[in-house]
GUKOL-432751 format. One record per residue (C-alpha): residue in three letters; x, y negated, z. Coordinates in Angstrom, 3 decimals. Each point is the difference from the previous one (the first is absolute). Example, Ala and Ser with C-alpha at 12.3 -4.5 7.8 and 13.67 -1.06 7.14 Angstrom:
GUKOL-432751
REC   residu         c1         c2         c3
REC      Ala     12.300      4.500      7.800
REC      Ser      1.370     -3.440     -0.660
END
This chain:
GUKOL-432751
REC   residu         c1         c2         c3
REC      Met      0.000      0.000      0.000
REC      Lys      1.361     -3.400     -0.971
REC      Pro      0.737     -2.302      2.946
REC      Tyr     -2.447     -2.861      0.453
REC      Lys      1.244     -3.375     -1.205
REC      Ile     -0.852     -2.945      2.290
REC      Asn     -1.468     -2.831     -2.063
REC      Asn     -0.645     -2.939      2.386
REC      Ile      0.795     -1.616      3.333
REC      Ala     -2.632      2.009      1.877
REC      Gly      1.759      3.279     -0.655
REC      His      3.446     -1.420      0.817
REC      Leu     -1.209     -1.360      3.356
REC      Ala     -1.710      3.287      0.860
REC      Lys      3.122      1.990     -0.855
REC      Gly      2.332     -2.362      1.855
REC      Phe     -1.938      0.010      3.292
REC      Leu     -1.589      3.470     -0.012
REC      Asn      2.825      1.791      1.792
REC      Asn      1.864     -3.018      1.312
REC      Pro      0.448      0.146      3.806
REC      Leu     -0.267     -3.811      0.116
REC      Thr     -3.612      0.059     -1.251
REC      Ala     -1.400      0.831      3.441
REC      Ile      2.207     -2.666      1.604
REC      Leu     -1.182     -2.562     -2.572
REC      Ala     -3.645      0.887      0.693
REC      Phe      0.496     -0.346      3.748
REC      Ser      1.820     -3.330     -0.509
REC      Ile     -2.838     -1.415     -2.149
REC      Leu     -2.629      0.959      2.586
REC      Ser      2.124     -1.480      2.809
REC      Leu      0.583     -3.264     -1.877
REC      Gly     -3.735     -0.252     -0.675
REC      Tyr     -0.837      0.431      3.668
REC      Ile      2.651     -2.539      1.026
REC      Ser     -1.375     -2.441     -2.584
REC      Leu     -3.530      0.440      1.383
REC      Val      1.248     -0.843      3.503
REC      Val      2.493     -2.741     -0.866
REC      Met     -1.765     -1.882     -2.821
REC      Pro     -1.615     -3.294      1.027
REC      Arg     -3.723      0.540      0.552
REC      Glu     -2.618     -2.537     -0.982
REC      Glu     -3.734      0.132     -0.489
REC      Asp      0.178     -1.765     -3.377
REC      Pro      2.834     -0.359     -2.534
REC      Gln      2.170     -3.095     -0.214
REC      Ile     -1.553     -2.717     -2.171
REC      Ala      2.291     -2.787     -1.192
REC      Val     -2.350     -2.950      0.572
REC      Ser      1.813     -3.185      0.917
REC      Gly     -0.174     -3.749     -0.405
REC      Gly      0.712     -3.218      1.811
REC      Ser     -1.405     -3.237      1.391
REC      Ile      1.213     -3.551     -0.574
REC      Ile     -0.994     -2.497      2.703
REC      Val      0.512     -3.704     -0.757
REC      Pro     -0.703     -2.423      2.907
REC      Met     -0.965     -3.562     -0.958
REC      Pro     -1.035     -1.987      3.122
REC      Gly     -2.859     -2.427     -0.494
REC      Ala     -1.103      1.398     -3.369
REC      Ser     -3.558      1.051     -0.770
REC      Pro     -0.861      3.396     -1.587
REC      Asp     -0.652     -1.662     -3.394
REC      Glu      3.355     -1.784      0.056
REC      Ile      1.830      3.188      0.925
REC      Asn     -1.848      1.987     -2.676
REC      Asn      0.741     -2.463     -2.820
REC      Ala      3.482     -1.184      0.970
REC      Val      1.509      3.173      1.501
REC      Leu     -1.859      3.252     -0.688
REC      Lys     -0.965     -0.320     -3.682
REC      Pro      3.494     -1.025     -1.235
REC      Leu      1.623      2.664      2.167
REC      Glu     -2.487      2.613     -1.203
REC      Arg      0.950     -0.726     -3.637
REC      Arg      3.683      0.478      0.819
REC      Ile     -0.546      3.233      1.944
REC      Ser     -2.045      1.491     -2.864
REC      Glu      3.163     -0.174     -2.160
REC      Ile      1.557      2.819      2.056
REC      Lys     -0.198      3.404     -1.677
REC      Gly     -1.809      2.608      2.080
REC      Ile     -2.503     -2.349      1.695
REC      Lys     -3.517      1.459      0.044
REC      Asp     -2.165     -2.486      1.915
REC      Ile      0.420     -3.432      1.609
REC      Tyr     -2.466     -1.343      2.572
REC      Ser      0.169     -3.541      1.354
REC      Thr     -1.470     -1.490      3.188
REC      Ala     -0.025     -3.724      0.749
REC      Met     -0.600     -1.280      3.536
REC      His      0.618     -3.181      1.933
REC      Asn      3.774     -0.593      0.288
REC      Val      1.022      3.299     -1.644
REC      Gly     -0.366      2.044     -3.186
REC      Met      0.574      3.707     -0.535
REC      Leu      0.595      2.234     -3.014
REC      Asn     -0.433      3.768      0.311
REC      Ile      1.752      1.985     -2.739
REC      Gln     -0.464      3.685     -0.810
REC      Tyr      2.605      1.798     -2.102
REC      Asp     -0.865      2.656     -2.544
REC      Ile     -0.228      3.426      1.636
REC      Gly      3.299      1.805     -0.327
REC      Gln      2.129     -3.164     -0.201
REC      Asp      3.220      0.049      1.976
REC      Arg     -0.739     -1.947      3.182
REC      Glu      3.491     -1.421      0.627
REC      Ser      0.440     -1.149     -3.598
REC      Ser     -3.466     -1.612     -0.118
REC      Asn      0.537     -1.792      3.324
REC      Leu      3.285     -1.423     -1.290
REC      Lys     -1.700     -1.241     -3.200
REC      Leu     -2.769     -1.632      2.040
REC      Tyr      2.406     -1.804      2.334
REC      Asp      2.177     -1.085     -2.934
REC      Lys     -2.980     -1.428     -1.897
REC      Val     -1.143     -2.019      3.041
REC      Met      3.488     -1.432      0.541
REC      Gln      0.310     -0.930     -3.695
REC      Asn     -3.143     -2.130      0.229
REC      Met      0.662     -1.780      3.287
REC      Asp      0.449     -3.300     -1.861
REC      Ser     -3.568      0.216     -1.376
REC      Leu     -1.581     -0.062      3.466
REC      Pro     -1.620     -3.350      0.897
REC      Gly      1.387     -2.332      2.618
REC      Gly     -1.047      0.939      3.488
REC      Ala      0.061      3.727     -0.703
REC      Met      2.174      1.960      2.393
REC      Met      2.311      2.929     -0.749
REC      Pro     -2.055      2.958     -1.383
REC      Leu      0.003      3.229      1.977
REC      Val      0.268      3.175     -2.124
REC      Lys     -1.203      3.049      1.898
REC      Pro      0.005      3.396     -1.793
REC      Phe     -2.253      2.862      1.050
REC      Asp      0.035      3.727     -0.720
REC      Ile     -2.759      2.512      0.674
REC      Asp      2.565      2.640      1.020
REC      Ile      1.298     -2.017      2.940
REC      Asp     -3.021     -2.194      0.754
REC      Val     -2.633      2.699      0.641
REC      Pro      0.336      1.210      3.638
REC      Ile      0.279      3.705      0.820
REC      Val     -0.762     -0.489      3.713
REC      Thr     -2.114     -2.632      1.738
REC      Val     -0.152     -0.236      3.797
REC      Ala     -2.516     -2.063      1.989
REC      Phe      1.267     -1.266      3.381
REC      Tyr     -2.595     -1.114      2.529
REC      Lys     -0.357     -0.966      3.658
REC      Lys     -1.468      2.824      2.082
REC      Glu     -1.565     -2.589      2.260
REC      Glu     -1.212     -3.407     -1.116
REC      Lys      1.584     -1.637      3.036
REC      Gly      3.698      0.295      0.634
REC      Ile      2.610     -0.282     -2.753
REC      Asp     -0.174     -3.209     -2.017
REC      His      0.512     -0.461     -3.736
REC      Ile      3.627     -1.110      0.313
REC      Val      1.074      3.066      1.981
REC      Leu     -2.009      2.195     -2.385
REC      Tyr      1.818     -1.508     -2.968
REC      Lys      3.451      0.456      1.561
REC      Gln     -0.702      3.644      0.883
REC      Ile     -1.139      0.781     -3.546
REC      Lys      2.942     -1.936     -1.449
REC      Asp      2.428      2.248      1.905
REC      Ile     -1.709      3.117     -1.396
REC      Gln      0.057     -1.520     -3.477
REC      Gln      3.754     -0.438      0.336
REC      Asp      0.396      3.695      0.925
REC      Ile     -2.080      1.088     -2.991
REC      Asn      1.960     -2.282     -2.349
REC      Ser      3.160      1.881      0.978
REC      Ile     -1.422      3.282     -1.368
REC      Glu      1.666      0.965     -3.286
REC      His     -2.021     -0.516     -3.220
REC      Ile     -2.405     -2.529      1.570
REC      Ser     -0.510     -2.820     -2.524
REC      Lys     -1.884     -2.514      2.148
REC      Thr     -2.379     -0.427      2.929
REC      Thr     -2.581     -2.725      0.552
REC      Leu     -2.286     -1.076      2.850
REC      Lys     -3.621     -0.912     -0.679
REC      Gly     -2.080     -1.900      2.543
REC      Ala      3.016     -0.827      2.182
REC      Lys     -0.081     -3.210      1.991
REC      Lys      3.620     -1.176     -0.067
REC      Pro      1.393     -2.022      2.924
REC      Gln      0.943     -3.585     -0.727
REC      Phe     -0.084     -3.577      1.335
REC      Asn     -3.333     -1.609     -0.844
REC      Val     -0.202     -3.795     -0.232
REC      Leu     -3.554     -1.385      0.173
REC      Leu      0.076     -3.706     -0.851
REC      Asp     -2.576     -2.385      1.466
REC      Leu     -1.071     -2.191     -2.907
REC      Asp     -1.370     -2.722      2.301
REC      Lys      3.341     -0.363      1.790
REC      Leu      1.866     -0.018     -3.329
REC      Ser     -2.158     -2.893     -1.111
REC      Gly      0.436     -1.824      3.323
REC      Tyr      3.803      0.207     -0.139
REC      His      0.087     -0.759     -3.771
REC      Ile      1.831      3.258     -0.689
REC      Ser     -0.438      1.922     -3.253
REC      Ile      0.014      3.758     -0.385
REC      Gly      3.061     -0.381     -2.215
REC      Gln      1.978     -1.480      2.913
REC      Val     -0.896      2.982      2.190
REC      Val      0.933      2.443     -2.733
REC      Gln      3.378     -1.654     -0.621
REC      Ser      0.817     -0.044      3.712
REC      Ile     -0.741      3.688      0.459
REC      Gln      1.794      0.944     -3.227
REC      Ala      3.147     -1.468      1.508
REC      Ile      0.089      2.812      2.572
REC      Ala     -1.944      2.745     -1.811
REC      Lys      0.865      1.826     -3.196
REC      Asn     -3.603      0.860     -0.954
REC      Ser     -2.028     -2.133     -2.396
REC      Pro     -3.228     -1.472      1.403
REC      Glu     -3.409      1.432     -0.813
REC      Val     -2.766     -2.624      0.122
REC      Asp     -3.497      1.268      0.771
REC      Leu     -3.465     -1.551      0.276
REC      Pro     -1.202     -1.942      3.083
REC      Thr     -1.749      1.986      2.709
REC      Lys     -3.322     -0.806      1.668
REC      Glu      1.906     -1.685      2.857
REC      Asn      1.462     -2.486     -2.502
REC      Arg      3.424      1.625      0.139
REC      Leu      2.193      0.931     -2.923
REC      Ile      2.131      3.119     -0.101
REC      Val      3.179     -1.228     -1.626
REC      Phe      2.112      3.144      0.023
REC      Gly      1.268      2.968      1.968
REC      Val      3.755      0.174      0.585
REC      Lys      1.055      3.659     -0.034
REC      Asn      3.066      1.094      1.987
REC      Ala      1.770     -3.330     -0.459
REC      Ile     -0.189     -1.499      3.520
REC      Asn      0.952      1.871      3.142
REC      Asp     -1.815     -2.055      2.622
REC      Ile     -3.414     -1.632     -0.250
REC      Glu      1.278     -2.994      1.979
REC      Asp      2.455     -0.759     -2.825
REC      Leu     -2.950     -0.488     -2.285
REC      Gln     -2.199     -1.841      2.523
REC      Asn      2.746     -2.547      0.772
REC      Leu      0.776     -0.661     -3.656
REC      Ile      0.083     -3.780     -0.672
REC      Ile     -2.360     -0.898     -2.844
REC      Ala     -0.040     -3.828     -0.035
REC      Lys      0.329     -3.182      2.077
REC      Tyr     -3.121     -1.994      0.892
REC      Met      0.131     -3.301      1.924
REC      Asp      3.502      0.747      1.319
REC      Ser     -1.129      3.438      1.204
REC      Leu      1.084      3.350     -1.408
REC      Ile     -2.817      2.189     -1.294
REC      Tyr      0.621      3.695      0.552
REC      Leu     -1.745      2.833     -1.829
REC      Lys     -1.787      1.018      3.206
REC      Asp     -1.594     -3.472      0.080
REC      Ile     -1.786      0.474     -3.311
REC      Ala     -0.388      3.786     -0.244
REC      Asp     -0.732      3.109      1.971
REC      Val      3.010      2.344     -0.392
REC      Lys     -0.360      3.671      0.898
REC      Tyr      1.899      3.234     -0.559
REC      Phe     -2.717      2.274     -1.335
REC      Tyr     -0.834      2.025     -3.081
REC      Asp     -0.579     -1.449     -3.472
REC      Ile     -3.440     -1.499      0.457
REC      Gln     -0.043     -1.266     -3.603
REC      Asn     -0.182      3.626     -1.173
REC      Tyr     -3.716      0.707     -0.302
REC      Gln      0.436      3.584     -1.223
REC      Glu     -0.950      2.586      2.591
REC      Ala     -0.315      3.782     -0.079
REC      Phe     -2.210      2.078      2.268
REC      Ile     -0.202      3.662      0.934
REC      Asn     -2.835      2.233      1.178
REC      Tyr      1.262      3.440      0.999
REC      Gln     -1.148      3.194      1.669
REC      Ala      2.190      2.051      2.320
REC      Asp     -0.555      3.449      1.558
REC      Gly     -3.553      0.248     -1.305
REC      Ser     -1.113     -3.101      1.900
REC      Pro     -2.303     -2.605     -1.587
REC      Phe      1.561     -2.676     -2.167
REC      Ser      1.604     -2.759      2.033
REC      Asp     -0.678     -3.693     -0.367
REC      Thr      1.611     -1.728     -2.953
REC      Gln      3.280     -1.665      0.936
REC      Asp      3.092     -1.595     -1.525
REC      Gln      2.571      2.201     -1.651
REC      Val      3.243     -0.359     -1.934
REC      Thr      0.580      2.306     -2.970
REC      Met      3.513      0.961     -1.029
REC      Thr      0.400      1.164     -3.608
REC      Ile      3.024      2.096     -1.001
REC      Ser      1.068      0.563     -3.619
REC      Lys      2.604      2.359     -1.414
REC      Leu      2.625     -0.217     -2.715
REC      Lys     -0.799      1.476     -3.406
REC      Gly      0.580      3.742     -0.386
REC      Thr      0.373      0.817      3.710
REC      Asn     -1.887      2.712      1.870
REC      Ala     -3.178     -1.524      1.437
REC      Val     -0.556      3.019      2.272
REC      His      3.369     -0.110      1.754
REC      Leu     -0.046     -3.786      0.225
REC      Ala     -3.476     -0.037      1.571
REC      Glu      1.133      2.615      2.526
REC      Ser      3.000     -2.180      0.950
REC      Ile     -2.296     -3.016      0.466
REC      Ile     -2.420      1.951      2.221
REC      Glu      2.944      1.305      2.039
REC      Thr      1.279     -3.567      0.536
REC      Leu     -3.460     -1.073      1.166
REC      Lys     -0.120      2.892      2.489
REC      Glu      3.393     -1.026      1.383
REC      Asn     -1.462     -3.447      0.774
REC      Glu     -3.341      1.325      1.230
REC      Glu      0.974     -0.019      3.679
REC      Gln      1.230     -3.600     -0.140
REC      Leu     -3.149     -1.092     -1.842
REC      Ser     -2.255      1.712      2.520
REC      Lys      1.896     -1.631      2.867
REC      Asn     -0.819     -3.398     -1.510
REC      Gly     -3.658      0.862     -0.525
REC      Leu      0.260      0.605     -3.749
REC      Gly     -1.215      2.844     -2.169
REC      Tyr      0.256      0.840     -3.684
REC      Ile     -1.930      1.941     -2.630
REC      Val      1.453      1.242     -3.301
REC      Thr     -2.643     -1.193     -2.459
REC      Arg      1.743      1.230     -3.163
REC      Asn      2.467      2.845     -0.449
REC      Tyr      0.810      0.440     -3.672
REC      Gly      2.617      2.647      0.811
REC      Glu     -2.537      2.242      1.725
REC      Arg     -2.427     -0.336     -2.911
REC      Ala      2.768      0.695     -2.532
REC      Asn      1.096      3.105      1.920
REC      Glu     -3.570      1.310      0.184
REC      Ala     -0.537     -0.571     -3.726
REC      Val      3.246      1.757     -0.955
REC      Asn     -0.572      2.933      2.363
REC      Glu     -3.554      0.472     -1.290
REC      Leu      1.157      0.077     -3.615
REC      Val      2.850      2.412      0.838
REC      His     -2.585      2.238      1.683
REC      His     -2.158     -0.064     -3.133
REC      Leu      3.098      0.703     -2.098
REC      Val      0.692      3.186      1.977
REC      Leu     -3.655      1.062     -0.288
REC      Thr      0.088     -0.536     -3.759
REC      Ile      3.111      2.172     -0.357
REC      Ala     -1.690      2.742      2.042
REC      Ile     -3.142     -0.193     -2.155
REC      Ile      2.068      0.252     -3.196
REC      Ser      1.745      3.084      1.417
REC      Leu     -3.295      1.718      0.838
REC      Ile     -1.476     -0.777     -3.436
REC      Leu      2.988      1.581     -1.760
REC      Ile     -0.120      3.311      1.890
REC      Pro     -2.947      1.530     -1.948
REC      Phe      1.492     -1.007     -3.361
REC      Leu      3.738      0.669      0.472
REC      Gly      0.307      2.141      3.125
REC      Trp      1.206     -0.928      3.448
REC      Arg      3.721      0.355     -0.825
REC      Glu     -0.224     -2.287     -3.033
REC      Ser     -2.163     -2.403      1.991
REC      Leu      2.637     -0.084      2.738
REC      Val      2.655     -1.000     -2.545
REC      Val     -2.107     -2.980     -1.138
REC      Thr     -0.838     -0.929      3.596
REC      Ile      3.713     -0.206      0.877
REC      Ala      0.816     -1.972     -3.166
REC      Val     -2.527     -2.799      0.661
REC      Pro      1.495     -1.247      3.324
REC      Met      3.440      0.035     -1.640
REC      Ile     -1.267     -2.264     -2.793
REC      Leu     -1.611     -2.403      2.470
REC      Ala      3.103      0.030      2.226
REC      Ala      2.314     -0.905     -2.888
REC      Thr     -2.399     -2.746     -1.190
REC      Leu     -0.232     -1.449      3.503
REC      Phe      3.795     -0.076      0.317
REC      Ile      0.333     -1.808     -3.347
REC      Ala     -2.632     -2.519      1.157
REC      Met      1.996     -0.666      3.168
REC      Met      3.227     -0.474     -1.975
REC      Thr     -1.737     -2.585     -2.212
REC      Asp     -1.057     -2.081      3.058
REC      Gln     -3.686      0.874     -0.141
REC      Thr     -2.206      0.178      3.069
REC      Ile     -2.353      2.815      0.851
REC      Asn     -3.569     -1.268      0.002
REC      Arg     -3.450      1.167     -0.971
REC      Ile      0.529     -0.809     -3.699
REC      Thr      3.297      1.942     -0.064
REC      Leu     -1.682      3.017      1.550
REC      Phe     -2.989     -0.445     -2.303
REC      Ala      2.475      0.276     -2.892
REC      Phe      1.203      3.321      1.456
REC      Leu     -3.581      1.236      0.364
REC      Leu     -0.719     -1.067     -3.584
REC      Ser      3.071      1.824     -1.288
REC      Leu     -0.714      3.257      1.888
REC      Gly     -2.276      1.322     -2.712
REC      Leu      2.652     -0.805     -2.603
REC      Ile      3.192      1.169      1.676
REC      Val     -1.275      3.544      0.655
REC      Asp     -0.511      0.588     -3.730
REC      Asp      3.679      0.531     -0.846
REC      Ala      0.575      2.505      2.810
REC      Ile     -3.243      1.838     -0.859
REC      Ile      0.958      0.231     -3.691
REC      Val      3.445      1.409      0.824
REC      Ile     -1.190      2.538      2.581
REC      Glu     -2.915      1.079     -2.210
REC      Asn      2.317      0.609     -2.971
REC      Ile      2.401      1.968      2.182
REC      His     -2.935      2.109      1.189
REC      Arg     -1.168      0.525     -3.601
REC      Arg      3.415      0.980     -1.340
REC      Met      0.587      2.309      2.918
REC      His     -2.922      2.181     -1.176
REC      Leu      0.785      0.066     -3.735
REC      Lys      1.131      3.239     -1.704
REC      Glu      2.993     -1.824     -1.449
REC      Ser      1.236     -0.738      3.548
REC      Val      0.164      3.637      1.149
REC      His      3.714      0.346     -0.694
REC      Lys      0.967     -3.473      1.169
REC      Asn      1.138     -0.884      3.491
REC      Phe     -1.920     -2.511      2.081
REC      Asp      2.546     -2.820     -0.466
REC      Glu     -0.331      0.173     -3.785
REC      Ile     -3.799     -0.038      0.189
REC      Ile      0.023     -3.083      2.268
REC      Ile      2.493     -1.930     -2.170
REC      Glu     -1.818      0.868     -3.243
REC      Ala     -3.400     -0.895      1.444
REC      Thr      1.267     -3.383      1.259
REC      Asp      1.797     -0.798     -3.229
REC      Glu     -3.026      0.947     -2.088
REC      Ile     -2.341     -2.588      1.470
REC      Gly      2.631     -2.765      0.312
REC      Pro     -0.777     -2.100     -3.121
REC      Ser     -3.787     -0.037      0.421
REC      Thr      0.242     -0.705      3.753
REC      Asn      2.468     -2.844     -0.594
REC      Ile     -2.239     -1.674     -2.577
REC      Ala     -3.152      0.366      2.101
REC      Thr      1.683     -1.424      3.116
REC      Ile      1.650     -2.903     -1.844
REC      Ala     -3.345     -0.880     -1.615
REC      Ile     -1.638     -0.307      3.434
REC      Met      2.931     -2.074      1.269
REC      Leu     -0.408     -2.429     -2.905
REC      Thr     -3.674     -0.541      0.860
REC      Met      0.986     -1.188      3.500
REC      Ile      2.884     -2.303     -0.898
REC      Pro     -2.108     -2.808     -1.619
REC      Met     -1.671     -0.568      3.374
REC      Ala      3.288     -1.505      1.196
REC      Phe     -0.502     -2.930     -2.386
REC      Val     -3.426     -1.018      1.336
REC      Gly      0.221     -3.592      1.243
REC      Gly     -1.595     -1.816      2.893
REC      Met     -0.602      1.101      3.550
REC      Met     -1.633      3.286     -1.053
REC      Gly      3.108      0.941     -1.970
REC      Gln      2.192     -0.649      3.053
REC      Phe     -2.389      1.923      2.247
REC      Met     -0.132      3.085     -2.254
REC      Leu      3.710     -0.055     -0.916
REC      Pro      0.892      3.081      2.132
REC      Ile     -2.072      2.174     -2.374
REC      Pro      2.075     -0.598     -3.183
REC      Leu      3.171      0.024      2.105
REC      Asn     -0.630      3.376      1.657
REC      Val     -2.268      2.115     -2.240
REC      Pro      2.449      0.147     -2.983
REC      Val      2.850      0.775      2.424
REC      Ala     -2.039      2.810      1.573
REC      Leu     -0.728      1.444     -3.460
REC      Ala      3.682     -0.138     -0.986
REC      Val      0.963      1.701      3.272
REC      Ser     -2.685      2.652     -0.587
REC      Leu      1.753      1.014     -3.231
REC      Phe      3.309      0.401      1.826
REC      Val     -1.580      2.024      2.813
REC      Ala     -1.921      2.173     -2.490
REC      Tyr      3.163      0.874     -1.940
REC      Val      2.342      0.394      2.988
REC      Phe     -1.890      1.172      3.087
REC      Thr     -3.048      1.742     -1.487
REC      Pro      2.143      2.673     -1.735
REC      Tyr      2.106      0.362      3.160
REC      Leu     -3.080      0.425      2.217
REC      Ala     -1.572      2.377     -2.534
REC      Lys      3.007      2.316      0.221
REC      Lys     -0.133     -0.062      3.807
REC      Leu     -3.769      0.346      0.470
REC      Leu     -1.476      1.812     -3.019
REC      Lys     -0.141      3.782     -0.142
REC      His      1.517      1.159     -3.300
REC      Thr     -2.034      2.879     -1.471
REC      Lys      1.034      1.739     -3.233
REC      Gly     -1.717      2.195     -2.559
REC      His     -3.569     -1.250     -0.188
REC      His     -1.743     -2.520     -2.212
END
């Protein structure tokens, strides 16, 4: 009998790995790398979406909204629209200030776009009208701006700790959380910050012939903060500004000389009420209504919410666990000061639950496929396919980790979608081995020859069929907009899984067939 001539890559791979002692080691290594990838890969509930933009804030004291819109925002908007990659520009004109919000095209490089935006603003500084102050360019990015953990701090008893002590306690915890690796930023919402409040008496100002400008200039001489002028109160007082962390002693501010009237020095305490308190000009407040230990909901009370965001591509699960651990370390000190906290958002916990649920469904799907194959191929052949599928998924998961992808529900959905496709190659190979094993022509051939010939025989048709399916998935990678970014893990992972399924079908399926199938000769 003439020896069989191997015609394509399928037969060469089957022959090269069939009796190679390294084949088992390679299989074990692939499964191990897949498991490590599943544990180590950053976990998120949703895939990364490159949505970014920036804000341009232009102060112009004394200007009306119409003046700011016509003299500042419209000319600046025309210049910003010249930048390539700008999707939308929104303008807002208010008293004394104008703002432009810019959104970049989805997928644009954030750092490059931010640099273009800043450069364009600086190029057109000479076109700003007189009286306009230096523009503030503030970029934003959805990856680092959306919080993964939010914590609400509240007073356990309404009486006791005041707002200043509450703020300082939370500020210390915020500092501890900022020191955690991969934290991008933390913010406090509803916090009443301590400061020196100066409440001017307008009647006394008029009596001493002192203007607000004189008071502002006097305080600016000893304080680095710019004044913030607010509206008069019902008591005919005007909140001029709050000086934050610039003066050590309240007496320094009270004894500040403002002017001289009829040979007498006028001090700030003579025309204003000066107190060290929280920022009373901040009208934003946040409240909490919580339930503990099954008790009825408590009365609504003040709370301060801390938001914590992560850097792009980091593990939300591990980071959230580190944040919760830091909070527990400070729990005793908080309780001693009459404070409590509630974690109102834990993105890491949700991401972990979503990933674990999809992994569970993935295992169930593999088991179902195995049971379906038993009546048609036999339990030994079904076992070969069942072992091949986790190897394909493990190799695909490792490649995803090496290409800086995160594991999220869309990534795992891609694996679930590809399950019905990746089993085809292994089924075709094992079915052809089974068929050839029972042919009359195979009676005088040894098992190795039958396996190599069967694998080589179906190589061309299997290659074409698999490549055709891969090509149907690749165009999805070129879909634009937010939906394209959201569904990107599918075209990134399904073609890779199909390519890996060919390799596994030609290398490990023949090897497993030799180890698990029972070679019977002499019958049709």
